[in-house]
N, C-alpha and C positions, 0 to 999 in steps of 0.2 A: 477289278479290286480285290477277287477271292484270290488271285494269281498273286497279286502283289502283295497280300499280306502274308500269304505261306512263304514268299519268298523273303520278304522282310524277316519274317520270324527266323527263317533258316539263316539268314545270315548274321542275324543278332546272337544265335546260339553259337555258330561258327566261331565269331569274334569271341563269344566268352569262353570256347574252349581254348583260343589261341592266347587272348590275354591274360587269362588267369594263372595257368602253368609258368610263364613267363614272368609275371610278374612274381610270383613265388620265389622262383630261381633267382630272379636278380636280388631279392630282398636278403634270401639266403647269402649270397656270393658276398653282398655288400656287408653283411654281418660279420662273414669270416674273414674279409679282409682290411675293415675299416681299422685305423691306427689313432691314436688318441695323445694328446698332448698334457692330459690332465692324469699326475701320478695316482691319484687316489680313484680314478674312473678305470684303469687298466685291469686286466684280467690276467695278462700273461707280460712276459718279458717282449715276446715278438708283437705284442699290440701297442708296446709303447715306443713314442718318438724321440723322447728326452735321453738323458744321460742315465746309464745304468750301471751299478757298482755291485758286482758281487764278491762277497767276503767268504771265502770257500772253507767247508768244514775239512779239514784235514788230520790226519791221527797224529801228526808230529810237529809240521813247522807252518808256514804262512805263504798264502799266495792268493791275491784278490785282481779280478778282472774289471776292468773299466770299457764300458763300450760308449762311444762317442755318438751323438746324433747324425754325424755325417760320416757314419758306418766306419771308422777307424776302431781299433782295438788297443788296450794298453794293457798288459800284465805286470802286476807289480810282484816280486820276487818268484821264486819257482818250488820253495816249499823245500822239503830234504827229498832225499833218494826215493826213500819210502812212499813219500806222497806223490811223488810224480805220475804213476798209472792212474791215481784218482784226478789228479789235475787234468790229462790227457781225456778221460772220461767225460770230464765236466765241459770240458773246451768242445768234445766232439757233440753233445748233446745239444749244444747251442751253435750247431754247424759252423765252428770257427777253425779254420785251416791255417789262417796267418795270422800272426802277431804284428802288428805295425810297430808299437815300441813296448821292449822288455826292460822293464826299470829294475836293477838290481841294487838293492839298499845297502849291503856288505858283504862280506865274504863267508859269513856263517853259516855252517850245514843245513841248518832249518829254515834258512832262507834262499839259497842257492844249490843244495845239494840236489835236487831236482833237474837242473838245468840239461843236462847231458841227455838224459831219456826223453825230456820234452822236446830238444832241438832235432831229435830224429822223428820225432811224429809231426812238428809244426814246424811251418816256415817263418824264421823270425827276419824281420827287415831290419831293424833297428835298435841298440841295447844302449840304453843312460845308464850312467854310471858317475858317482859321486867322484868329482875331479881330484881330491885329495887323497882317495885310498883306491881309486882304479888300478893301480898297480898290484895292490894286494888281492884285488878280485880277480884280476886278469890271470894272476899265478894259481887262483883257486879254482877258477872257473875255466872249462875247455871252451873259449868263445869261437875257436875255430875261423872259419872264413866269413862270419857274420858281415853283411853288406856294410854297415854303417855304425860306428860306436860314437856316441856324443857325451861329452864329459859336462857335468854341472857342478856350479859352485854356489854357495850360499848367495842370496841376492839376486841370482839368475830366475827370468821369467821366460817358461816355454808356453807361448799359444799352441793350443790342441784344436780348438773348434770354435766358433761363432759365440764369444760369452764364457768361454772354458778355458782355463790357463793354470798353468802349475807352479808354484812359486817355491823357491829352494830355500830352506831354512839351516839345515846342518847337513854336513859339518863345516866348521869354521877352520880359520888358519891354526887355532889353538886346540890342537888334535889332543885327545884324552887317551890315557894310558888301557882305559877298557875299550877292546875292539867294538863293541856294540855301542858305543857312547859315539861313534864315529859315524854312524848310520846316516843313509841320507834321509832326512826328515822334509817333508813338504806339504804345502795346502794347494787342494786341487780347489778353484773356485769355480762356480757355475752360477754366474749372475750374481745372486743375494746369496746364495748357499756356500758354504765351505766344509770341506771335509779334510780333517789332519789326518794324514799317515804317519806316525812315530817309529815305525819299523821297530828296532830293539833296545832304544835308549834308555838309559835308565837315569836316576835323579842328577847326577851330575851335568849329563848334558841339558837335562830340563831346568836347571839353574842357570846355565850359560845363555838358553834360550829367553829365559825371564829377563836377564839383564840386557841380552843384545837386541831382540827382536819380539818385545812383549806385544805390540800392535798388530804383528801378524797371527796372533795364537788364537785368538776366539774362532770359534767354528761350531757349528751345528752338530757336527757327526765327528767323534775321534776314534780312530783306530787306536786301541790302547795299546802302550809299549810293551815290549819283552813278555806278551802273551800274558799279561796280568799279574807278573810278579809285582812283590811290594818293593822292589827296587826301582819303581817307576812309579808314573801319575801320582806323584807327591801332592799334598792339599795345596799348594802353593800353586803348581801347575795346573792342577784342575780347575782352580779357580779363575786363572788367568784363561783358559781355553773355554769356560763355563759350556760345555756340549749340553745338547738336549738327548743326543745318542751315543752311546758308547758299546764300540764292538770289540770282544775280547777273541781273539784266535786262539783256542788251545782244544788240544786234544783230550783234556783232561773233564771228567765230567763233575758234577758239584761234589759228591761223597769223597772222592780222590784229590780234591782242592786242599792244598796245606795251609797252614795258617798264615803265612805272609800275602798269600793269593788272596786269601779270605780277606785279610785288612784291605787289600785295594779295592774288593767288590763293596766293603762297608763304606769305604770313602765316597765311592760312586753313589752308592745307595743315599749316604747323608746327602750330598749335592742334589737329590732328584733326578738324577741321570737316568733315563731308561736304557738297562744295560742288559747286553745279549752275547751268550757265549755260544759258540760255534759248536761246541760239545752237546749243549743242550739244544739247541735251536735249529741246528744243521745250518745251511748255508744260508747267510744274511745278505738280502738284496735292497739296494734303494734305488728308488725311482725317482730322478729328480727333472722339474721341469724349471730350474733356476730360480723360481718362486715359491716354490711349494715342493715338498716331497714325501714319500711313502715308506715305510719299512716292511719287509715281505719275510718272514722266516718259513723254512722248510718243516721245522718242526714244532709240536707245540709244547714240548718240554719248557718248563719255566726258567728264565735267568736269576739274576740277581734282583731284578724289579722289573714289574711291568706294570 
């Protein structure tokens, strides 16, 4: 009996020594690798399994990254030539070496000027262009030997992932004299959530959208046109979109914002839109499950309204 008790005790101690560290190790491993579909529970971009949108903070132009749940990536514009090194750095930080879809919304330098440097550093599989202005963009941007170029026209729908699609709103056959008004405008839909990307359009294009396609404008998140210029985001357009969140991609900090840009901020404030400026808040990240979303900012500086 004494031999049995000693043996039983030794066996129990041995089991405890084996199981406790293993249990801790497993728990620690699970905590490191667990992913979530809840945007409000995610601690990092790596942890989240839904749709992620990064509105990059750049000194000059505009560029945004969309990462789909299926693992594919879409980059919207490439900023200016001055912005290119920062975009490459942002992509490298996210371990992205390939872009599945590159959307070039117009031929303006602050939207496409960074393409040359970006193409040297990142593999680009497919370029999406507005059909009606593709010629001018190809003339301005050295697309080289891109594998595939896809032309998009107003009314087109491009499926991207389960429950995620891109619907094109602009340009239309009635082209404008101002090149920025012929920019590619589209609404990205993720189940119940919508994000409206307005590129550099001004009020002339907004008025046409209000007359032609008002039903497709309402969106929870608005990427403000023309970097917050007073020539865009008119009151009627803002009322039709009715956003909860607005993102202004600008290199200007609040003290440097001119009167016309201040008017845009005031309109957004009066509409009770939660507004973020990349110059103040850093890169703005949207986590979307399709049913809910969360906004994360890199910096704590104040935007127009919080």
